[in-house]
N, C-alpha and C positions, 0 to 999 in steps of 0.2 A: 579198058583204057578210058580215062576221063577227057572229054574234048573241051576246048576253050569255049567260054560262054559267048553266045552270039545274040546280042539284044535284038537284032533284026528278026530273029526267029519268032519273037513274041509281039512285035509291034502291030501286026495286023489284027491281033486279038483286042486291041484297045482303040476304038474309033477316034477319040480326041487327039491322039498322037499325030494324026494326019495334018492337023492345022495348028497344033499348040506344042510348045516346049513345056512339058508337064513336070514341074519340080516341086510339087506341093503334096507329095504322097504322105507326109507326116500328118496332114490335115484331112484330106479325102483322096484316096487312091483312085486312079483312073478306072472308069467302068469297063468291065470286060464285055465284048460283043455278045457273048453267049448268055448274058443276063436277059437279053430279049427272049431267048428260047425258054429260059426258066420261068419268066413271068407269063409267057404265052401258055406254057404248060399248066401253070396255076389257074389262069383265067379259063382255059379250055375245060379243065377239070371241074371248076366251079360251074361253068355254063352247062356242061353235059351231065354231070353227076350230082349236082346240087348237094343236099344234105348228106348224101352217101359219102361225099369226099372226106368227111371227118373220120370215118372208119377205113378209108382207103389211103391213109398217109398223113392227113392233116393233124390229127390228134397226137400222133407219135413224132411229129416233126422236131420238137425240141431235143429229142434224144437221137433220132436218126441223123439229123444235121450235125448234132454234137459229135457223133461218131466220125463224120467226115473231118471235122476240125481236129478231132483227137489225133489224127495221123500227123498233124503238124506239131503237136505237143508230145508225141510219143506217149500218149495216155492210153490206159486200158479201155477196152470197149465198155460202153455204158457208164463212163465216169465224167462225161461232159454234158451239160444241158445249156440250151439257148434261152436268153432273156432279151428284154428290150434294150437295155443299156447298162453300163457299169454303175451308175447311180443306184439303180434298182438292185443290182447284185450286191453291192457293198451294204446297202440297207438290209437286204435279206440276211446276209452273213452276220451283220451287227445284231440282228434280232435273235440270233442263236445264243448270244452271250449274256451272262449275268454280271453286271457291274456293281452289285450291292456289297460284295465282299472286298477282301484285301487285294485280290488279283483283279484290278480294275483299270490298269494302265494300257493306253493305246500309244504305240510308238511309230512315228514316221519322220520324214525330213521336210524342210521348208521347200523342197523341190517336188513334193507330191502335187498331182493335179488338183486344182481347187475344188472340183465337184466332190472328190473323195474326202477332202478335209471337211466340207460342209456336213457330210453324213456323220462323221465321227464327232465333230463338234456338237451335233445334235444329240449325241448320246450322253453328253455331260449331265443332262437332266435326269438320267438314270444312274448316275454315279461314276461315269467314266472320267478318267484323268488323262489328258492329252499331254504327251511329251513330244514336242516338235524339235528335232535336232537341227541346229543351224548349219548352213554350208557356206562355201565361198561363192555360190551362185553358179559354179561350173562343176566342181568335183564334190563328191560326198566323202567325208572322212569315215571310212568303214569302221575303224576302231572306236571312234566316238559313238557311232550308231550302235555298235554291238554292246558297248558299255551301258547304253540306255535301256537295253533289253535285259530285264532282271526277273526275279521270282514274283514280282507284283504285276508283270506284264500279261495282259490277256491276249492281245493280238498285235501283230505288226503288219498293217495294211500298207505295203510299200510299192513304189514304182520300180519296175525292172530297169527301164530306160526313162530318165527324167525328160519332161516335155520341153524344157527351155534349153538346156545345154546338151541333152541327149547323152548324158553320162550313163554308162552301164553299171548298175549296182551289183555287188557280189551276192547273188541270190543264194549260192551254196553256203557261204559263211553266215548269212542272215538266218537261213533255215536251220543250220546246225546250232547256232546260239539259241534260237527260240526253242528248239527241241530240248536243249540242255536244261533250260529253266522252266519248261512246261508251258510255253506260250505257243500260239498259233501264228502262222504266216499266211497272208492273203497277198499274193504277188500280182500286181497289175501289169500285164504284158502288152497293153494297148500300143505302146510305142516300140515294142520289140517284135512280137510275133508277125512273121511274114518278111522280116529282114534280118533279125537276130535269132539264131537257133535257140529253142527252148525245149528241154527234155525233162518233163516233170518227174519221171522215174529216176533218172540219173541224179537229179538235184534233191530228190526226196521231198518234194514240195507238198505242203498241206493242201493249199487251195491256190487256184490261178483264176484271174478274171481278165476281161478285156473286151474289145469291140472289133467289128469288122470294117469300120469306116476307112481306116488308114492303109497300112501296108498289105492287108489281106485283100484289098480291092473288093470288098463284099458289100459296101453300101451301108446305110443307116438301118437301125432297128434290129441288129443281130449281135447282141452281146453274148458272151460265153462264160460259163463257170465250170471249172474242174474242181472236184473234191477227191482227195485220196480215199480209195475205197474203204480202208479200215477205219477212217475217221468218220465216215458218213453216218453210221448208227448213233454217234454221239451228238449229232446236230439235230435240233428241233426248232426250226424257225418260228418265231411268233408272227412274222410277216409271211403269210401263207395263203393257200386257196385250194380250190377243189382239184386242180391238176396235181397237187401234192398228196392227195388222199390215196389210201391203199385200194379203195374201190370207188373211184369218183362217180361212176354211173349207178351206184347204189343209192346215191343222194341221201346218205345218212345225216341226221341232225346231231347237234351236240359238239363236243370237242373234236379237234383234228385227230385222225388216225392215219399217221404218216405211211406213205409207201415205203417198202423196205429197201428200195434201190435209189438211184440218183434222182428219181422223180420226186422224192421228198423235198428237193430243193427247187421245185417249181412253185407257181402261184396260180394265176388264172389262165384263161384261154390263150393259146399261142398266136404269135404274129406270123402266120404261116408264109405269106408272100415274101416277107423280108428274109426269113430263114432260107427259103428256097433260092432267092436271088443271090444270097451270100455264097452259096456253094459254088457259084461260077468262079469267084476269086479263089476259093480254097483249092478247087481242082487245078487251076493254073499254077498256083504256088507249089502244089504237090508234084505236078508234072515237071516244073522247072527245077525243083529240088532246093530245100532250105540252105544247104551248104553252098550250092552254086550261087544262090541269091546273095548270101552273105559275102562270098568272095568277090563278086562283081561290085557289090555295094562298097566294100572296103577299098577296092581299087579306085572307084570313082570318087569317093569322098576324100581320100588321101590326095589324089591328083588335084581335085578341086581346092583342097585346103592350101596346098603349095602355090597354086595359081593366085588365089586370093591374097595370100600373104605377100607374094611378089608384086601384086597390084596395089599394095599399101593398106589392105583391109585387116581389121582385127578379127580373130576367130574366138567366139565365146563358147567353144566346145572343147572337149579334151583333145590334147595333141596326139596322144597315143591311140591308134586305131582300135586296139583291143579294148579300150575303155569307152569307145564311142559307138552309138547306134548308127542309124542310116542317115542322119541329118547333120548338117553343119549350120550353126547359128553365126551369122555375120554381124559383128558389132559395127555400129555407126558412130560417127563423131558427134560431139555435143552440138546440138542445134539442127542436126540432120533429121528430116522428117521421114520416118520409116514407112508409114502408109503411103506417102507421096512416091517413094521409090517403088513400092509394090505396084501402085497404079501406073506408073510410067513403064515399068517392065511388062505389065499386062497389055499395055497398048502396043507393045512389040511382040506380043504372042508368047510371053514367058510368064508362067504362073508360079509365084512363091507367096509367102505371107510374112507378117511381122508380129512380134510379141513385145509388149512394153517391158523395159528392163532387161531385154535379151538381145533382140536384133532381128534381122531378116533370116528366116528359116528356109533352107534349101535342101531338098531331099530327092536325089535320083533313085531310080528303082531298076529292076532287072530288064526293063524295056528302054532305059535311057541310053542315048548315044554319047560318046565322048565329045563329039562336035557340038552337041547341045550345051554342054557345060562350058565349052570355050566361048560360045556365043553369049552365055549368061554373064561370064566374067567381063567380057568386052563391053557389054551393055551397061553393067553396073558401074564399071570404071568410067565410062563415058558420061553417065548421068551425074556422077560425083564431080567430074571435071567441069561439066556445064554449069552445075550449081555454083562451084567455086568461081567460075568466070563471071557469072551474073553478079555475085557478091562483090567481086573486084571492080566491075564496071560501076556498080551502084555506089561503092565507096569513093571511087574517083570522081563520080558526078557530084556526090555530096561535098567533096573537098573543093 
């Protein structure tokens, strides 16, 4: 029997919640208390074991930590490796591709996160052709995107959940179309994993990447890359390093001799402390349960959406909850200063953020209380009313 979600059960795990209404999980998830234990363990091992620590877990951390994260992706064992961030991962995947022939097209939408665009734009010098599918700023026309994926497409590096409107893209349809024409998919689940379920096997995904900073509450420096096991032998990254070698401690010179497993997608020495710290967030998400997190998130965001609409605010996120990730983007009126709203809310102990051309982004998580969202709506409405009153007084004085 499944019990109702109780956010109070998790709040003691996150120290910042004692003093702050934390609604900025799309940007940086709250730090789990147990991160302190993870980093203390790392420091103690370094202090007491010294160089021996490399052979006692440090060197294998990209794979062992990847195996923890794999549980959230329903990925097979040893199919996920950890990296510093998504920019590095997308560059590494790009280095596997040959853009000199007819199959040289890269397809994504104008809602992709800019850092990913920069990577693929940089591939133009090697022959890549970019097709950026336009959107209405909130929704992605899936049919239009699928039409852009053709026999000349090399890869579709696409966001699962867009970062501005938080529209959930149809990963299954995108992967099916890419497979049909012989293209690859690299799904960026940065704004999905930890709040929107992702099952790499059910979706048949080629590759998945993302980071731990946001919904996973894993902190910076812990990006992840999943590669479908049968695809792995076909990939030979030009961006590589000794950790990707079949025998790294043989110190062979000459060309790279890739490891036969997921380690072939590594590069240099691992950022062990960041990876270890990130497991605190992964463990909590696993304990809470992805489906449970999604259900609570959907309940909160839909409740919040209706409250904001009732208070006169525009919502720049999909209306249908099944098309929406864990965040609502609140549109502002012309002339309203988004950063000023964010600063005023911060002064009241409420953390959100703002993105130009989108609005104020608000993201409850599995530890968020309904009362906290009520307070946010009241505060936002009051700030708007105060601004309007000041403008009214100013206009009357000028008159």
